[in-house]
N, C-alpha and C positions, 0 to 999 in steps of 0.2 A: 600508444598505450596498449598493452596486451589485455586480453580478456582475463578477468580475475576469476579464479576458481572460488566457488563458495560465496559469491556476492549475494547473500541472503537478504540484504536490507538491514535497516536499523530502526530502533526506537529513537525518535528525534530528541533533541535537547529539551524541547518543550514537554514532550511526553515523559522523559526521565525526571524533570523537575516536578511535574504533577504527581508522579509515583512517589517521589521522595517526600513531598509535602503531605500526601495522603497517608503514607506510612507513619509520619510524625504526628498525625492527628490534626494538622493545621488546615486541611481542606478535604472536601469530598472528591473522589475521583470520578470525573465524568465518563459515561459509557461511550464506547466506540459505536458510531451509528451509520457512518457513510464510507464508501469506497470510491476512489477517484482513479481515472485512467488518463494517461497522456502519451505524447509521442516524443518527448524531449529527454528520454533516458539513455540515449546513445550518443557517442561522439561521431565525427565525420566519417569514420571508417566502419560504423555500425557496431562498435564494441560498447557494452554497457558502461556508463560512467560510474566512477566510484561514489558510493554513498558516504556522507560525512557525519550525519546525525544533526547537522546544522540546518537542514532543509526546513523551510516554513511553508512550502507549497511545492507542487509539481513544477518542473521546468516549463512544460507546455501542457497545461491541464485542458482536457477535451470534454470530460463528462464526470459528474459526481452523482452517485445513486445511493439509496438507502441499502444497508446491509440486509440481506435476505435471511441469513441464519448464521449461527456460530455453533461450534462444538469443541469440546476438549478432546485432544487427540492422543493423550497418554493418561495412564492411570494416576499419575501424580498431579494431574490438572495444572501443569506448568506450561502448556502450549495450548493456545486457543486459536482455532481456525475460523476466520471470517469468510463468508461466501457472498458473492454478488454476480449477476449475469449481465453481459452485454447481449441484449436481445437481437434477433434478426431485425435489421433496419436501423440499429444504433451504431454509429461510428463506422458506417460502411466505407470500405476502401482505406481506412486508416491503418497505420502500422503502430500498434501499441508497444511501448517500451518502458513504461514507468507506471507505478501504481502507488496509492497511499491510502491510509486510513485516517479519517477525521473523527474527532470526538464531539460530544454535545456542545462544546464551547466553540466549535468551528476550527479547532487547531489540528494541524497535521501532527499525528503522534507516531506514525510508522510510515516508512518509505522504502521502496526498492526499485531497482532498475533491472532490465533484462534485455535479451536480444529482441528484435522487432517481431511482433506477432501480427500478421495480416488479418484484417477483419472482413470476411465476406458478407454480402448483403443478406443472404438467406440462411445463415448459420449462426445460432447463438453461441457465445463463448462464456463458459463458467470460469470465474476466477476465484481462487482461494489465496488468502494471505494469512500466514501464521504469525502470531505474536508469541515469541518464545522467551520464557523466563528461566 
């Protein structure tokens, strides 16, 4: 499997269903409140696996934390960037290759894979994940 260009991740099927129902007025849309990291986002050759949108969790979830902040990154307010930090001492020695966003209901609503990022013990890593509409 070749490394896919532009594998930016996906809004999951659960996330799309909630958006559709909220737009129709049939439910409130729960806020995104957590970011998760895992090491199951690559194949045996180290290439990011393709995202399908059918993911309901990370393939090998290691840690979930509260979102620290969010910001709109364009004037149209159609992209929201969520930020969370792996602090020094968290996931030391792991090779992070997948991340996701969870909403208040505990559902994975966005997911992405990427090449392995090593986590040193004494260095925090700040992660941003954009939700693009």
